[in-house]
C-alpha positions as CSV (number, residue, x, y, z in Angstrom):
1,M,-44.9,3.0,35.5
2,S,-42.8,2.5,32.3
3,Q,-39.4,4.1,32.3
4,A,-39.2,7.1,29.9
5,K,-36.9,6.7,27.0
6,P,-33.8,9.0,27.1
7,I,-34.1,12.0,24.9
8,F,-30.6,11.6,23.7
9,P,-29.7,7.9,23.6
10,E,-26.0,6.9,23.7
11,L,-24.7,7.3,20.2
12,K,-22.1,5.1,18.5
13,P,-18.9,6.7,17.2
14,I,-19.0,7.7,13.6
15,L,-16.3,7.9,10.9
16,E,-16.8,10.1,7.9
17,N,-14.8,11.4,5.0
18,G,-13.0,14.6,5.9
19,D,-13.1,14.1,9.7
20,R,-10.0,15.5,11.3
21,L,-8.7,13.2,14.0
22,S,-5.7,12.2,16.0
23,R,-4.4,8.7,15.3
24,P,-5.7,7.2,18.6
25,E,-9.2,8.7,18.1
26,F,-9.2,7.4,14.5
27,E,-8.2,3.9,15.7
28,F,-10.9,4.0,18.4
29,R,-13.7,4.9,16.0
30,Y,-12.5,2.5,13.3
31,N,-12.5,-0.4,15.8
32,Q,-16.0,0.4,16.8
33,L,-17.3,0.2,13.3
34,P,-16.8,-3.4,12.0
35,H,-18.9,-2.7,8.9
36,V,-16.2,-0.3,7.7
37,K,-13.7,-2.3,5.7
38,K,-11.2,0.3,4.8
39,A,-10.5,3.8,6.0
40,E,-7.2,5.8,6.2
41,L,-5.9,8.7,8.2
42,V,-3.7,10.9,5.9
43,E,-2.3,14.1,7.4
44,G,-4.9,13.9,10.1
45,V,-7.8,13.7,7.7
46,V,-10.1,10.6,7.3
47,F,-10.4,9.1,3.8
48,M,-13.2,6.5,3.4
49,V,-12.7,4.2,0.4
50,S,-15.4,3.9,-2.2
51,P,-16.8,0.5,-3.4
52,V,-14.1,-1.4,-5.3
53,R,-14.6,-1.8,-9.1
54,A,-13.6,-5.1,-10.7
55,R,-11.5,-3.9,-13.7
56,Q,-10.3,-0.6,-12.2
57,H,-9.1,-2.0,-8.9
58,G,-10.0,-5.6,-8.0
59,R,-8.2,-7.2,-11.0
60,P,-5.1,-5.0,-10.9
61,H,-4.8,-5.5,-7.2
62,S,-5.0,-9.3,-7.7
63,L,-2.2,-9.3,-10.3
64,I,0.1,-7.2,-8.1
65,M,-0.5,-9.6,-5.2
66,G,0.3,-12.6,-7.3
67,W,3.5,-11.0,-8.6
68,L,4.7,-10.1,-5.0
69,M,3.8,-13.5,-3.6
70,V,5.9,-15.3,-6.2
71,Y,8.8,-13.0,-5.2
72,E,8.2,-13.8,-1.5
73,A,8.2,-17.6,-2.2
74,S,11.9,-17.3,-3.3
75,N,13.0,-14.8,-0.6
76,P,12.6,-16.0,3.0
77,N,13.4,-12.7,4.7
78,V,10.6,-10.7,3.1
79,M,6.9,-10.5,3.9
80,V,4.0,-9.5,1.6
81,L,0.9,-8.0,3.1
82,D,-2.5,-7.1,1.6
83,N,-4.6,-4.2,2.8
84,T,-2.9,-4.1,6.2
85,T,-2.9,-1.1,8.6
86,V,0.4,0.7,8.8
87,R,1.1,3.2,11.6
88,L,3.5,5.8,10.2
89,D,3.2,8.8,12.6
90,W,0.6,10.5,14.8
91,K,-1.3,11.9,11.8
92,N,-1.0,9.1,9.4
93,E,-2.4,5.5,9.6
94,V,-2.7,4.0,6.1
95,Q,-4.0,0.8,4.6
96,P,-2.1,0.4,1.4
97,D,-3.2,-2.0,-1.3
98,A,0.0,-4.1,-0.9
99,L,3.3,-3.8,0.7
100,L,6.6,-5.7,0.8
101,R,8.7,-5.4,3.9
102,L,12.1,-6.8,5.1
103,E,12.0,-8.7,8.4
104,E,13.5,-6.8,11.3
105,S,16.2,-9.5,11.7
106,V,17.8,-8.5,8.4
107,G,17.5,-4.7,8.9
108,G,13.8,-4.0,8.0
109,Q,12.5,-0.6,8.9
110,S,9.0,-1.8,10.1
111,R,7.8,-4.2,12.8
112,I,4.7,-6.1,13.6
113,T,3.2,-4.8,16.9
114,E,1.7,-6.8,19.7
115,D,-1.8,-5.9,18.5
116,D,-0.8,-7.2,15.0
117,Y,-0.4,-4.0,13.0
118,V,2.6,-2.7,11.0
119,E,4.5,0.1,12.6
120,G,7.1,2.1,10.7
121,P,7.7,2.4,7.0
122,P,7.8,-0.7,4.9
123,E,10.5,-0.8,2.2
124,L,7.9,-1.0,-0.6
125,I,4.3,0.2,-0.8
126,V,2.0,-0.4,-3.8
127,E,-1.2,1.4,-4.5
128,I,-3.8,1.0,-7.2
129,A,-5.0,4.4,-8.4
130,A,-7.9,4.9,-10.8
131,S,-6.4,8.0,-12.2
132,S,-3.6,10.6,-11.7
133,A,-6.0,12.7,-9.7
134,A,-6.1,10.1,-6.9
135,Y,-4.8,11.1,-3.5
136,D,-2.3,8.2,-3.8
137,L,-0.3,10.4,-6.1
138,H,-0.5,13.6,-4.0
139,D,-1.2,13.5,-0.3
140,K,0.0,9.9,0.3
141,L,3.1,10.3,-1.8
142,Q,4.3,13.1,0.4
143,V,3.4,11.1,3.6
144,Y,5.4,8.1,2.4
145,L,8.3,10.3,1.3
146,R,8.4,12.0,4.7
147,N,8.3,8.8,6.6
148,G,11.1,7.1,4.7
149,V,9.2,4.5,2.6
150,K,12.1,3.5,0.3
151,E,10.0,2.6,-2.8
152,Y,6.5,3.6,-3.8
153,L,4.8,1.9,-6.8
154,V,1.5,3.3,-8.1
155,W,-0.5,1.6,-10.9
156,V,-2.5,4.4,-12.5
157,V,-5.1,2.3,-14.2
158,Q,-6.9,4.8,-16.5
159,E,-3.7,6.2,-17.8
160,K,-2.2,2.6,-18.2
161,E,0.9,3.8,-16.4
162,F,3.2,2.6,-13.6
163,R,5.0,5.1,-11.5
164,W,7.7,3.6,-9.4
165,Y,9.4,6.1,-7.1
166,I,12.7,5.5,-5.4
167,F,13.8,7.4,-2.3
168,D,17.0,9.2,-3.1
169,Q,18.7,11.9,-0.9
170,G,15.4,13.1,0.6
171,E,13.2,13.0,-2.4
172,Y,11.4,10.6,-4.7
173,I,12.9,10.0,-8.2
174,Q,10.5,8.3,-10.6
175,Q,12.4,5.6,-12.4
176,Q,11.9,4.8,-16.1
177,P,11.7,1.4,-17.7
178,D,15.0,0.0,-19.1
179,E,15.5,-0.9,-22.7
180,R,13.5,-4.1,-22.3
181,G,10.6,-2.2,-20.7
182,Y,11.3,-3.5,-17.2
183,L,11.1,-1.6,-13.9
184,K,13.4,-3.0,-11.2
185,S,13.4,-2.6,-7.4
186,Q,16.5,-0.9,-5.9
187,N,16.0,-2.5,-2.5
188,F,14.7,-6.0,-3.4
189,S,17.1,-7.7,-5.6
190,G,15.5,-9.5,-8.5
191,L,12.1,-7.8,-8.2
192,W,11.5,-7.1,-11.9
193,L,8.3,-5.9,-13.5
194,D,7.6,-6.2,-17.2
195,V,5.3,-3.2,-17.5
196,K,4.0,-3.9,-21.0
197,A,3.3,-7.5,-20.3
198,L,1.3,-6.7,-17.2
199,L,-0.7,-4.0,-19.0
200,D,-1.4,-6.5,-21.8
201,G,-2.6,-9.1,-19.4
202,Q,0.3,-11.5,-20.3
203,I,0.6,-12.9,-16.8
204,Q,2.8,-15.8,-17.8
205,K,5.4,-13.4,-19.2
206,V,5.2,-11.2,-16.1
207,L,6.1,-14.1,-13.9
208,L,8.7,-15.4,-16.4
209,V,10.5,-12.0,-16.2
210,L,10.2,-12.0,-12.4
211,Q,11.8,-15.5,-12.3
212,Q,14.6,-14.2,-14.5
213,G,15.1,-11.4,-12.0
214,I,15.2,-13.8,-9.1
215,E,17.7,-16.1,-10.9
216,S,19.9,-13.1,-11.6
217,I,20.6,-12.6,-7.9
218,N,22.9,-15.6,-7.8
219,N,24.5,-15.1,-11.2
């Protein structure tokens, strides 16, 4: 006699936009779904990332990573990470587009856990946002502020704008470009960004200005 099929077969965990989960439950479901490439938990709510467009996300992301990697090459005590899970608190586990962190040995706020995630707030987080309506500039900004991320840079692609927030006395202050059009990190000496050059696709100039910033450290 053939065995009857169960009426309700064992179901695999699911992860959907808007789910309200604890961080441990979010991690459990995420780990059970290898086809899901990027999901975040922001204030206890699951956000699933849409397919990535080339000019609105892929290209800007690549340019930011190149800029940060050149900086790391001249600074042995920093680490650049791309799309890495960051555990901030029990309601927030994010996967920022890029981050720059100080090593613990020189006073960094975050650490690499035994299971190879980042725990604690990195010094700088970078997000690529399609527009100013993105949750990067609202929900996530408040999460990063509350958890003590010292600097938060958002490239708002459609508006052709960079918003670089600096943590100051419990709030974020958006810094403005200097007279040359540069934005400069307050926590990473020499990390300079030529905003106009990057928006115009002048990559060589972006890297030249960054190199000038790096060289200024010892002058």
